[in-house]
N, C-alpha and C positions, 0 to 999 in steps of 0.2 A: 421364631419360626415354629417353635413346638406349640405354642399358644395357637397360632392360626391354623396349624395342622390338626389339632384336637376340636378347635370349634368349627370348621366347616369344611367342606370339601370344594375349596378353591382352586380355580385353575389360574395358577399364579407363576410369576418369573421374578426372582429376586436378584437384582445386579447391583454390584458395588464391592467396596472394601469390606471383607470379612475380617480382616486383622489376623488371619492365621492362614497357614498352609495346609494341605490335605496330606503331603509327602514330604519327606526328608530332602527328596530331590528338588522340591520347590523353593528349597531356601540354600544359597549359596553365601557363604561367610569364611573367611579366613581367621576371622576374631572372635565369632559366637557360635556356639553349638545349640542347634534347637533340641528342646525338650520334646520326648515322644508322646506324652499324655496329652497335651492340648491339641495335637493333631488328631490322635486318637478319639478325643470328645468331639472335634469338629467334624470327623467322618460319621461318628455315631449319630450327631443330630441330623446330619444329611441322610443317614440311612432311616433313622425313626421316623423322619419327616416325609420318607419316600420321594425325596426329591433327586433330580438327574443334573448333571454337570454339563452344561450346553460347551461344546467343543469351541476350540478357538484357534486362531491362525497368528502367524507372525511371532514377535518375539516372546520366548515363554516367560519371562518375567516382567510382572505388572508395577513393582516398587523398586527404587534404589535408593539407599541411604544418601547417595550424592557425595560421599568421601573418596578420596583419592584411592586407588588400588594399592596395596592389598586390603585396606582397611575398608572398602565398601561392602555393603550388603545388599544382595538382590533375592527377591521373594515373589512368589506368586500369590498375593494377597486379595487381589481383586477378581470375580468370577462372575459368571451368571449360573444360577440354580433355578430349576423350573420343576413345578409339579409334574407327574405324569402325564395328566390330561392336557397340559399346556404343552408339553412336549410332543404328545400326539398330533394336537391339532396344527402345530407349528413346526412340522418336521425339518423344514428349509431353513429354520433360524440358525444363525452362525454368529460368533463374537470375533472380532478383530482388534486387535491391541495397536494403538497407534501413538507416536511419541508426542509428547508436548514440553514445551519449554517453560510452561507456566505452572508445573506440578511435579512433584516427586514420584507421581505415580502416571502410568500410561492410561490414556484415554481408552475406554470400552466401547466399541461401536457394536450394537445388535442390529443385525440385518435380518429382515424378514421379507423376502421377495424383493420388492422394488423400494422398500421403506426401511430407512436407516434412524436408529436412535443411539444419540451420542451421549455417554455418561462420563462424568468427569468426578473423580473422587480425589482424595488427599489434600495435601496441603498446597495452597497456591503459592507459588512464588511471586513476590511483588515486584 
């Protein structure tokens, strides 16, 4: 993302599994503690690239370890990030999280007006 930001003034949206949370509250686990420096690095990259997080609705966690509680881990690893230009041009854009029995991640649905783009990330369960 830093390379793209430095190489041009793209109007872009990045959607998917970033494999990191932005804040400690986006990671819930009884058995694992989240280190703060990876979250700080992720937030710094987002800030350095001048990206904004597109808000979402529904369940706040997009990934689950599928272990039985209390050993399960939930986290918000998947999101949509947009350049400021993209965000200005598509102010009505929103992201919805939808459950799927085919993956350990929720589906991300980007809606712009009447159009939907469904993004599936993570490990597909056979």
